[in-house]
C-alpha positions as CSV (number, residue, x, y, z in Angstrom):
1,M,-36.1,119.0,234.8
2,R,-35.4,122.6,234.3
3,I,-38.0,125.4,234.6
4,A,-37.5,129.0,233.3
5,C,-39.5,131.9,234.7
6,I,-39.2,134.7,232.2
7,Q,-39.5,138.2,233.8
8,M,-40.5,140.7,231.2
9,R,-41.7,144.3,230.8
10,P,-44.3,144.3,227.9
11,T,-44.7,147.4,225.9
12,F,-48.3,148.5,226.4
13,K,-50.4,147.9,223.2
14,D,-47.4,146.7,221.1
15,K,-48.4,143.1,220.5
16,M,-46.0,142.4,217.7
17,G,-43.1,143.9,219.6
18,N,-44.0,141.9,222.6
19,L,-44.3,138.6,220.6
20,R,-40.8,139.2,219.1
21,K,-39.3,139.8,222.6
22,M,-41.1,136.7,223.9
23,A,-39.7,134.6,221.0
24,Y,-36.2,135.9,221.7
25,L,-36.4,135.1,225.5
26,A,-38.1,131.7,224.9
27,K,-35.2,130.8,222.6
28,Q,-32.7,131.9,225.1
29,A,-34.4,129.9,227.9
30,A,-34.6,126.8,225.7
31,E,-30.9,127.1,224.8
32,G,-30.3,127.4,228.6
33,G,-31.8,123.9,229.0
34,A,-35.4,124.9,230.0
35,Q,-38.1,122.3,229.3
36,L,-40.9,124.6,230.7
37,C,-41.0,128.3,230.1
38,L,-43.4,130.7,231.9
39,F,-44.3,134.3,231.0
40,P,-46.1,137.0,233.0
41,E,-49.7,138.1,233.1
42,T,-51.1,139.8,229.9
43,V,-47.5,139.7,228.6
44,T,-48.6,140.0,224.9
45,T,-50.3,143.4,225.3
46,G,-49.7,144.9,228.8
47,Y,-52.4,145.2,231.4
48,S,-53.6,148.8,231.9
49,F,-56.6,149.0,229.6
50,M,-59.1,151.6,230.8
51,S,-62.2,150.2,229.0
52,D,-63.6,147.1,227.3
53,A,-63.4,149.0,223.9
54,E,-59.7,149.8,224.5
55,A,-58.8,146.2,225.4
56,R,-61.0,144.6,222.7
57,E,-58.7,146.0,220.0
58,F,-55.9,143.8,221.2
59,A,-57.9,140.7,222.3
60,E,-57.8,137.3,220.6
61,P,-59.6,134.0,220.9
62,I,-57.5,131.2,222.3
63,H,-57.4,129.1,219.2
64,P,-54.7,127.3,217.1
65,D,-55.3,129.6,214.1
66,T,-54.8,133.0,215.9
67,L,-51.7,135.0,215.8
68,T,-50.5,134.7,219.4
69,F,-51.3,131.0,219.7
70,K,-49.6,130.1,216.4
71,S,-46.5,132.1,217.5
72,M,-46.2,130.3,220.9
73,R,-47.0,126.9,219.3
74,V,-44.2,127.2,216.8
75,L,-41.8,128.1,219.6
76,A,-42.9,125.2,221.7
77,E,-42.6,122.8,218.8
78,T,-39.3,124.2,217.5
79,F,-37.5,124.2,220.9
80,R,-39.3,121.2,222.4
81,V,-40.5,123.2,225.5
82,Y,-43.8,123.7,227.2
83,I,-44.7,127.4,227.2
84,A,-47.2,129.3,229.3
85,W,-48.2,133.0,228.9
86,G,-50.9,135.5,229.9
87,M,-53.0,137.4,227.4
88,V,-56.3,139.3,226.8
89,E,-58.8,136.6,225.6
90,L,-61.8,137.3,223.4
91,D,-64.5,134.6,223.9
92,A,-65.7,134.0,220.3
93,G,-69.1,132.9,221.5
94,S,-70.1,135.5,224.1
95,G,-67.8,138.3,223.0
96,D,-66.6,138.7,226.6
97,L,-63.0,139.6,227.4
98,F,-61.0,137.7,230.0
99,N,-57.6,138.0,231.6
100,S,-56.4,134.5,230.6
101,Q,-53.4,132.2,230.7
102,V,-52.5,129.5,228.2
103,L,-50.1,126.5,228.4
104,V,-49.1,124.8,225.1
105,S,-47.0,121.6,224.8
106,P,-44.4,120.7,222.2
107,D,-46.9,118.5,220.4
108,G,-49.5,121.4,220.2
109,T,-51.9,120.3,222.9
110,W,-53.0,123.0,225.2
111,V,-55.1,124.2,228.2
112,S,-56.2,127.7,229.2
113,Y,-57.5,129.4,232.3
114,R,-59.4,132.6,233.1
115,K,-58.5,134.8,236.1
116,I,-61.2,134.6,238.7
117,N,-60.1,137.1,241.4
118,R,-60.0,140.4,239.5
119,F,-57.9,143.4,240.7
120,G,-57.4,147.0,239.5
121,N,-57.8,147.5,235.8
122,D,-59.3,144.0,235.4
123,Y,-62.6,145.5,236.5
124,L,-62.5,147.9,233.6
125,W,-62.3,145.3,230.8
126,A,-62.3,141.7,232.0
127,R,-65.1,139.3,233.1
128,P,-64.2,136.9,235.9
129,G,-63.5,133.3,235.1
130,R,-65.9,130.7,236.5
131,G,-63.9,127.5,236.6
132,N,-61.1,125.9,238.6
133,P,-57.7,125.9,237.0
134,P,-57.0,123.0,234.6
135,I,-54.3,120.4,235.0
136,M,-52.1,119.3,232.1
137,K,-50.1,116.1,232.3
138,A,-46.7,116.9,230.9
139,F,-43.8,114.7,230.0
140,F,-40.1,115.8,230.4
141,E,-36.9,114.0,229.3
142,L,-34.5,113.2,232.1
143,P,-30.8,113.8,231.5
144,N,-28.4,111.2,230.4
145,G,-31.0,109.0,228.7
146,G,-33.0,108.6,231.9
147,G,-36.3,108.4,230.2
148,L,-39.4,110.4,230.7
149,I,-41.0,111.8,233.9
150,E,-44.6,112.8,234.1
151,K,-45.6,116.0,236.0
152,K,-49.1,117.5,236.6
153,I,-49.0,121.2,235.7
154,G,-51.6,123.6,237.0
155,L,-52.3,127.2,236.0
156,L,-52.8,130.5,238.0
157,V,-53.1,134.2,237.2
158,C,-51.8,136.7,239.7
159,R,-54.3,137.2,242.6
160,D,-55.7,133.7,242.1
161,V,-52.7,132.4,244.1
162,R,-54.9,133.3,247.1
163,D,-56.4,129.9,246.1
164,K,-60.0,130.8,246.8
165,K,-62.9,133.0,245.6
166,D,-65.1,133.2,248.6
167,D,-66.2,131.0,251.5
168,N,-68.3,128.9,249.2
169,W,-65.6,128.5,246.7
170,S,-62.8,128.0,249.1
171,S,-60.0,126.3,247.2
172,F,-58.9,126.0,243.6
173,Y,-56.3,123.4,244.4
174,E,-56.1,120.5,246.9
175,K,-52.9,118.7,247.9
176,G,-51.9,116.3,245.1
177,D,-53.9,118.0,242.3
178,A,-50.7,119.4,240.7
179,D,-46.9,118.9,241.0
180,I,-46.1,122.4,239.6
181,C,-48.3,125.5,239.4
182,L,-47.5,128.2,237.0
183,L,-48.3,131.7,238.2
184,S,-48.3,134.4,235.6
185,A,-48.3,137.7,237.6
186,A,-48.1,141.5,237.6
187,W,-47.6,141.5,241.3
188,G,-46.3,145.0,242.1
189,D,-44.1,146.2,245.0
190,G,-44.0,144.2,248.2
191,G,-41.9,141.7,250.1
192,F,-40.0,139.1,248.0
193,P,-41.0,136.3,247.9
194,S,-44.5,137.2,248.8
195,V,-46.0,135.6,251.9
196,T,-49.0,134.7,249.7
197,W,-46.8,132.6,247.4
198,M,-45.2,130.9,250.4
199,D,-48.6,130.1,251.9
200,F,-49.8,128.6,248.6
201,V,-46.7,126.3,248.4
202,E,-47.2,125.2,252.0
203,N,-50.9,124.6,251.8
204,N,-50.8,122.6,248.6
205,K,-47.4,120.9,248.9
206,V,-46.7,122.0,245.3
207,T,-43.8,123.8,243.5
208,L,-44.9,127.3,242.5
209,A,-43.2,129.0,239.5
210,V,-43.7,132.8,239.5
211,S,-43.1,135.0,236.4
212,N,-43.6,138.7,237.1
213,V,-43.9,141.9,235.1
214,W,-41.7,144.9,236.1
215,G,-41.7,148.6,235.5
216,Q,-44.2,151.5,235.0
217,E,-47.2,151.0,232.7
218,E,-49.8,153.8,232.3
219,N,-51.6,153.9,235.7
220,N,-49.8,150.9,237.2
221,D,-46.4,150.7,238.8
222,F,-45.3,147.0,238.9
223,G,-42.1,147.8,240.7
224,E,-38.8,146.1,240.3
225,G,-40.1,142.7,239.4
226,G,-39.3,139.6,241.3
227,S,-39.6,136.1,239.8
228,C,-38.7,132.8,241.3
229,I,-39.5,129.1,241.7
230,I,-40.5,127.8,245.2
231,E,-40.2,124.2,246.1
232,P,-42.0,122.9,249.2
233,P,-41.6,123.5,252.0
234,D,-39.6,126.7,251.4
235,K,-36.7,126.2,249.0
236,I,-36.5,129.3,246.8
237,H,-34.8,129.5,243.4
238,C,-34.0,132.9,242.1
239,E,-30.8,132.2,240.1
240,G,-30.7,134.7,237.2
241,L,-33.1,137.3,238.8
242,V,-32.2,140.9,237.9
243,W,-34.3,143.7,239.4
244,N,-35.7,146.3,237.0
245,A,-34.9,144.2,233.9
246,D,-36.0,141.5,231.6
247,C,-34.4,138.3,232.8
248,I,-34.7,134.5,233.1
249,V,-34.8,132.7,236.4
250,Y,-33.9,129.0,236.3
251,A,-34.5,126.1,238.6
252,D,-33.5,122.4,238.3
253,L,-36.1,120.3,240.0
254,E,-35.5,116.8,241.3
255,G,-37.3,114.0,239.5
């Protein structure tokens, strides 16, 4: 199966422009053979909101009838790919905002996750999530009529790759929980690949796909980017990575 990690610089507060760019890049990834596409953290709006009120203007519930969800669902159905992305979520019940991630399948089923370990601007607008990442059972077609293969797909948002909240909540994942974890990130400058990513792969014996933001945004400098797919114990795929640019990083995983 082929994974595509889409590195992208969202335009801050330009949701429609970002959705158009996402559609173009998802189409390009699918035409490149990807069966699973991953976008970065808060890719639909950007990250650097300075208040709840500022972020709220661009927030949406995660629901099949909302703009962003419908856009991603159509892409997933049209190109027969699983698509994961980060967004500003409005909880329709409580009215709280969350830094969230969504994974939708080609048949329209979906799961979502709320970032738990907040960082930087998160504290200005987002509430912390309170539940372990979900797992979606996904089915991918093998080449040459080889049938279907099942994979357990887990979600993560940026700093949650630390795989813990505190000493009492010490692990979001255990070995065997997932085959592939999707990390939507706005990681910033640092060593590539991050030691934190490598530790997560080693500790959980899981493939980690990392889709990163790049460039300057308001008060945040996300650096040159850096997206990859890491197979255990330490096989790193970064084919297609371009620093300081939107790009698609592919990996072909063994069944």
